[in-house]
Each structure stands twice: as structure tokens, then as C-alpha cells.
N, C-alpha and C positions, 0 to 999 in steps of 0.2 A: 252765179253769186257775184256781187260786186262789192268792192270796198265801200264801207259806209263812212261818211264824214264824222269828225269828232262829235260826240254827243254826250249829254249829261248822264245817260244810262251807264256808259262804260267808266266815266269818271267816278260815279257813285259805286260801281262794282269794285273798282280799284281801291277806293277808300275802305270799303268793307273787307276786302281780301287782306289788306295790310293791317287791319285792326287786330287787336289781341282778344277780341270778343268772339268766342266760338259761334254764337248765334248769328252774328254779323257775317262771319266767314261762310256759314252755310247758306245764308240768304243770298250772298254774292254769288256763290256757286250756282244756285238754282236760277238766279236771274241771268247769269252769263250763259248757262246751258240753253235757256229759252231763246236768247238773242242769236246765239251762234247757230243753233239748229234751224232758226228762222231765216238764215242766210245773211246775218249781219256780222261784221267784224269791225273792230276799231281801226283807226288809221295805223299804218305800218309802225310808226314810232311808238305807239302805245301797245302794240302786240307783244313786244319783248317784255314790257313791264307787266302785262297781264300774265304772261307765261311765268315770269319770276314770282309773281304773287301766288299762282297756282302751285308751283313747286314748293314754295315756302310753307304752304298749308299742308302739303303732303308730308313734310318733315315734322309737323307738329304732333307730339305724342298723344295729345288729348282727343284728336279726331278719331272717330270709330272707323272700322274697316269699310263700312258701307259709304261713309262720307268721303273717304279717300278714293274709293272707286269712282265717285262722282267727279272729283277733281281730275282723275286720269281720263275720264270720258271727255271732259272739256279739252284736255290736251290733245286727245286723239281727234276730236272734231276740228280743232284749229289746224292740226297737221293735214287732215284730209282736205280742208278748205284751201289751204295754201298750195297744196300740190295739185289741186284740180285745174283744169284747163281754163277756167273762167277768171283766174286771178293772174295778173301780171306780176312775175317774181321780180322784186327789186332787192337791193342789198339788205334793207331792214328785214324784209320777210325771209330772205335766205338765212339771216342770222337767227331769226325766230325759229325757223324750221330746224336749224342745227341744234339750237338749245333744247328743243323738244326731243330730238333724236338722242342727244347725249343723256338727257334725263332718263328716257325709256331704256337706254342701254345700261345705264348705271342701276336702274331698278332690276333689270333682268339679271345683271351680275350679282346683285345682292341676293336675289332669289336662288341663284345657283349656289352661292356660297352657303346659304342657310340649309340647303337640301343636297349637299355635295354627293352623298352616297345613294340618294334616291332619284337622281335625275333620269336614270334609265327606265323609271317607272312612269314618267310623264307621257303625254300623248306624243305621237310621232312628230307633229308640227312643233310642239314645245321643245322636244329634244333637238330638232334641226335648228331651231332658233338659238338654243343654248350653245350648240357647236359654233354657230356664226358669231354669237356674242363673245365667246372665249377666244375665237380666232382673232377678232378685231382687237380685243383688249390685250392679248398676248403680243400682237404686232405693235400696237401703239404704246404699250407699257410693259416692256420685257421683265421688269422687276416683279410683275405679278406671279412669276414663276416661284417666288418665295412664299406665296399664299398656298399652303398645302390643301386648302379646301378646293381651290380651282383645279389643282393638279388631280385631286381625288375625283372631282366631278368629271373631268375629261376622261380619266381612266374608266370611270363607271359608264360613261356613254359609249366607250369602245366595246362594252359588253351588252349593248342594247339588243333587245329581241328583234329590233327592226333592221333589216339589212341595209336600208337606205341610210340610216344613221351611222352604222358601222362603216360603210363605204365613205361617208362624209368625213368621219374621223380619220380613216386611213389616208384619204386624199389630203387632209390638212397636216398630217404628221411631217412629211418631208419639208414642206415650206417652213413650218414653225421651227423645225430642227436646225434650219440654217440661219434664221433671224433671231431666235431667242436662245441665248447661252444656257446650256444645261437642260433644255426642254426634253430632248429625247431621253436623256439620263433620268430625269424625274418621271417621265411617262413609263419607262421600262420598269422602274422600281415600283411605282404605284400600281401598275397593271399586274405585275407578278404577285404583289401582295394581295390583290383582289383574287387572283387565280387560286391562291392557297386555300381560300374558303369557298371558292366557287363550286357549286354542286356539279360533280362530274356527270350526273345522269341527265343534265339538260342538253341532250344531244342536238336539239334544234339550234342551239347557239354555238356549238362546236365549230362550225365553219367560220363564224365571226372571230372566235378565239384564235384559230389557226391563221386567219388573214392578218390580224394585228401582230401576232408573233412573227410572221413572215416580214411584215412591214418594219418592225423594230430591228430585225436582223439586217434588212437592207440599209437602214440609216445608222447602223451601229458605228460606221466610220466617223460620223459627226460627233460621237461621244468621247473620243479618245483623249481630248485635251481636258476633260472634266477631272478635277482632283479626286473624285471618288470612283473613277472608272475601274480601277483595279478591284474594287469591292463588288462591282455590279454583277459579275458572273455568279458569285455566291448568292446574291439576292435572287437572281433569276432561278437558280437551282432549287430554291425553296418552293417554287411553284410545282415541283415534282410531287408535292403532297396531293395535287389534283390527280386522281387515278385514271383519268381518261387517257386511253392509249395514244390518240392523235395529239392531244395536248402535251403529253410527256415527250413525244418525239420532237415536237417543235421547240419545247423548252430546252431540250438537250442541244438541238441545232443552234439555238440562240446563244446558249451558254458557251458552246465551243467557239462561236464567232467573237466572243468577248474575252478570249484568252489573252493574257499578257505574260511576259517573263516573271512578273511578280505575283500573279495569282495562280499560275499553273500548278504549283504544289498543292495549294488549298483545294483547287478544283479536283485534282486527282484523288486527294484524300476523301473528299466528299463522295465522288463516284465509286471509289473502291469500297467505302463503308456501305453505300447504298446497294452495291452489288452483293456484298456479304450478307446484308439483311435479306435481300431478295432470294438468295440461295437457301436461307434457313426458314423462310416463311412461304406461305402459299401464294407465291407471286408468279404470274404467267411467264413462261420461258421467253416469250417475245420481248418482254420488258428487260429481262436479264441480258438478252442479246443486244438490245439497244444500248444498255449501259456499257457492255463490253466494247461495242463499236465506238462509243464516245470516248472511252479510255484510250483506245488505239488512235483516235483522231488527235487527242491531246498529246500523246507521245510523239506522233508524227509532226505536229505543228511546232513543238519546241523540244526537239530531241536533245539539244545542248543544255536545256534547263532541267531535264529530268534526271533525278538521282535514282539510280536503279533500286536502291533499298527503300525508296519512299513509300512503296506500296506495302511494306511489311509493318504492320501496326506496332510491333514490339519496339521499333526504333523511334516511336513518337516522342519519347522523352528527350531525344537529342535534337529535335527539329528546330527549336528556338534558336540555338546557337548556330546551327548550320545555315539557317535562313539569314541570320544576322551577317555572317561573313560572306554568304553567297551574294547578297545585295551589293556589297562593296566590290566584290570581284566582277559582277556583271557590269557595273558602271565604270570600272577601271581595269579593262583587260590588259593594259600595258604594265600593270603591277605584278603580273604573274610570276616573273622570275624572282623579283625581290620578295614577294610573299612566300614563295617556296623556300627560299633561303632563310628568311626570318622565322617562319613557323618551325622549320626543322631545328633551328638553333634555340628556339624558345620553348620547345616541347617540355623541357625539364621543369618549367614553371607551372604547368597546369595542375590544378588541385581537384577538379571535379570531372565526372564522366562526360557530361554534355559538352564542356569546352574541349576536352580531350578528343571526343569523337569528331567535333567540328574541325579541329585542327588537323586530324588525320585525314578527314575527307578533303579538306582544302589542299593538302599535300598531293592527294591523288589527282585532283582536278588540275592543279598547276603543273603536274609532271606530264608534259606533252611529248617530249622526245623519248626515244627508246632509252637513251642514257639516263635521262631524268627518272623515268619510270623504274628502271632497274636499280638505280641508286636509292630512290625513295623506298622501294621495297626492302632493300637491305637495311636501311636505317630504321624503318618502323619495326621490322622483324627483330632487330637487335634490342630495341627498347621494350618490346611487348612480348618477348619470347616466354618469359616466366608466366605472364598472364594467360597466354594461349595454352601452355602446358597444364596449368591449374584447371583451366576449362576442360581440357581433354580428359584429365583424371576424373573430374566430377561426372562427366558424361559416361565414362566407363563404369563408375560406381552406380550410376542410376540406370544402367542398362541401355545407354545411348538414347534415352528419352530426353525430351526438351526439359532443361533444368529450369525450375521456377526460381526466379531471382527478383526479390523485391528491391526496386531501384531506390537507393537512398543516397543523399549527399552527406558528407561528414557533418557530424552533429554541430560543431562550432561554425560551420559554414553558414548557418542561418542567423548569425549574429549581425549581419549587415543591416543597417538602417538607412542607408543613403537613398537619395532620390535623383532622378534625372533632371535635365535643365528645366523641364516644365513642372517640376515638383511632384511628379508621379513616382511611386515606388518601383524600383527596378528589381527584377528577379535576380537573385544572387549569382546564378550562373551567367547571366548576361552582363552583370557587372564584372565578373572575372574575364569574360570574353573581351570586354573593352580594355581591361588591364593588360591582357595578353597582346592585343593589337597595338594599343596606343603607348603603353609603357615599355614592354619588353621588345616589341618589334619596331616601334618608332613611327607608327602610322600617324599622319596628320590630315585633317580635313581642310580643304581650301575654300575660299570664298565662293567659288563657282560650284560647290558641292562635289567636286572631284577630290580624290585622295592622293597622297604622296607618302613616300617613305624616306625619311632623312637618313641617308647612309653614305658613308665614305666610299662604299663599293658600288654606288649607283652606276648603272650602265654596264656593269660586268655581267655577262651572261651566266646564268646558273650552271649551264653545261660546261663552262670553262673553269669553274672553281672546283678543283679536285677535292677540297676539304668540305664541300657542301654536304655530302652524304655521310660524313663521319659524325654521328651524334655525340654531343658532349655528355660524358658520363661522370664528370668530376663532381657536379653539384646537382644530382637528380633527386634530392630529398622529396619534393612534392610528387613527382611522377612515380618514384619508387613506392611511396605510400599508397598511391592509387593502384599501381600494378599489384601490390601485395594484398589489396583488398579483395581480390578475386571476383571482380565484377564480371559475371558471366555474360551479361548483355553487351558490355563494352568489348569483351573478348570476341563475341560473335561478330560484332560490327567491324572490329579491326581485321578479323579473318576475311570478311567480305571485301574490305578495301584492299587487302593484300591480293586477293584473287583478281580484282579489277586492275591493279598495277601489273600483275603478271601478264594479263591480256594485252595491256598497252606495250609491255616490253617484248611482246611477241614470243613469250615462253609457252 
């Protein structure tokens, strides 16, 4: 095929293509198709204009599907002619070829977006093309990660029944995870959401599922800077709803690899609840063993972040406040001595059981030396001795059985209507937790998100202050009311903390 000189035929075709008359458009299409299939092309400068005219007609809503298929056929014929060995490529033709490729790529992307959840049902060649298209677009336009349709389509392709497609996705994941911010995070979340409803009986696709979960685990290190990374482990655990044994094992492996100090508590709660359900239902013993092993791995990964009582469901009502203060302590370990001193002196101000439990827990964590642990034990025992005695009496009355205690806050405690800085309602016990820390203890938040305690005794070691462990009993109105309420749950919690302090003190 050789380039043909400018001729009236192509100028007439261009006039008809650029017309608003649909009949003229179709006539131009038929005429162009005959010429191009006959081996004729316009001069290079006119090729780009011809391509633009064809593309503009593909965008016109009044053309039928069959007509648009004809326009696409012409674009394909032009592309084939340009790339054949019989045509010398120059700048104009290179530009024309690029324009065709860009259009076809955009068309492919639109098709993927329109059928995001169905792409794994396409032919194997169509699926491989889809992987290639998304790879190119994710590379060239990283912001496409915000298009949930593309994310869902890629995740759907990872569950393709064709091994070639699955391996193509797996090979693409590491590269895209490095160049597209949040790609691995979005893929992991989308993939696990699909797994939740993925039929576990489709055993032929299980190897593909396992492969992708392994790949996501390998690239999990690229996700840590994503702002939603702490929530990802819980999203992944949702895929345990898929009851296939191999899938569940890989889901647990992936979730454990996504642990952070901030999500360890939630992950442990989830696994413990799942284990409790498995023990009461007709669940294979192998799955129970997998859950128990995952719990042990969590505890081994972050032993300093595990609160021993966290696996006891009855203390769930205290967790909000404990996690609130725990996050501050984790980020500011140098505050330990000042927090120990401040909390012990401010205990008399607490009004609710959640805040009281969090404060007592914080005292136990901050008491690192033998002297601190022994002093904190004596201080807490003196403040809560009456509560513990009341608890013991009730247990004797009930024959040492677990005493049912409906957890309630003081009635007037629900009168708070305040909101946080974002305008959201705060739970009243979290508001009291803030009051204890910021008002009574003097905690302040710095511009760098670190915390400080304004105190004249800053820098004085808690172990050097002999008065630290002598609780103030002069104005214990709030705490005294709470102690006299006979909260059995709080009494059990305090008793557990006292046992922990005795262990630290070496008693």
C-alpha cells in the first residue's frame, strides 16, 4: 500500500464527516471504508483530521451501534495500514497512530468502567486486554485510583477463572503498588469485599484466590503510609465469611501481616468473638485451631500493646476510654512518670466507671519499677477497698456465682450535649476522659501532635516523690459516690489490675 496524493474523494469524505447530517456521516463512513480497504490513504496531514472526524462521530449519541462499529472499523483499518511495512512512518503518521491508540484505549476503559463487576466473565483475550488497559491508565493517571469502578474491575479480574489472567494481575500488583499511591490498599479492600460473597464451592478458582492473597501480603509494606491502613486488617477479616478452609487460612495470614499498635485491640476482639462463635456452632476444629493460632500471633507481635483483660467480653464497656488514653501513651512514652503522678492525684474527680477503669489501667501501665508498682497497688487498694468488699459480699450471697450487673452511668450523666471539634457528638464518658486529662491533669496537645503536661514538678521522677502514692482523700466526693454505687464490673476490673500490679511488684 502506498500513500495516495490528495484527492477530492477524501476532501468530500471530510466534509461529510464534519457535517451535522447523520445521513452524510454514514455516507462518508461507507466511502472511506471502500477507499481504505482498497489500499488508499489521504496525505499524512489529512490523516489526523480524518481520525478526528471519525472519533467525533463515535461520540455522537444519535448514531446507532452498528454505525459506530463501522467508524471503529475504519480506525482499525487506518491503524493497520500505518503500521504495515509498506508505509514510511513520519511525524504526522506517528501522531495519527497515537491518536487512534489513545481513542481505543479510552474506549476500552469506558467499557471496563461500565461492566466493572462482570469483566471476569469476558473472553480470556478481552480480560488480558483489560488488565493491560488498566495498567497503562493507572501508570499514566494515578488519580484513576479514585474511580471505584476501575478498582472493582481489577479486583474482579483477580478472580478470573483463567489462570493466565490471574497471573497477569498478580504480576501487575507490585509495580502499581509502587507507582500509584493507595493502589495496594484499594485492591486489598476491594478484593476482600468480593471474597465475602465469593462462592466457597468454586474450588477451581481457589488457587487463584490464594495466589492473590499471598501477593497482597507480600506488598503490604507499601500500604503502611496510607491514612486508612489501620482499618485494613478489619476489612480483610470480613472475608472470613467465605467458608473455604484455604481462603480462611490466607485471610488470617494477611490480617496478621496488617497489624499495627492501633488496630491490634480490634483485631483481637474480632478473632476472639469468631472463636467463641466457632466453639458454639458446628464449625470444624481445624478452623478453631487457625483462629487460636492467629490470636497467639497477634499477642506475640505486639505484646506491649495487649491488655490482658481485653479478651474478656465483660470489660467491653470500658474499652472506649482505655483506648483513648492508650493512644496518647503510645505516642508519648516519655509522659509515663507525669501521667502516673497526675492520674493518681486526679482519681478523686472521676464520675463514671469507664473513666475510672481507664485511669486505673493507665496507672498500672505507667508503674514500671517495683517501687511504682507497689505504691500504685497500695494507693488503688485504699481508694477502692470498700468497692471490693461490697463485691465480695455480693458473691457470697449469690453462692460465688458470676454476679449479673447491668452497667449504667449516673442518670444525670447523659445531660451532656457538647460536640467535638468536627461537630460530632461525643460519648459522655469520653468527654469526661478529656476533662480528666486536660483539665485536672493539665495535658496539652502540641502542634506536632505530641502531648505535654504543664507541671511545676516536670522532670521529677515519680519514684523520687514520696507523696506520689498517698491518695488525696480530702475531696473524694465523685469517686466516693462511684465506689458506693457497688459497680461489680468495675470491682472485678480493679481486682484484675491489682493482681497485675502485684506481679510487677514481684509479690
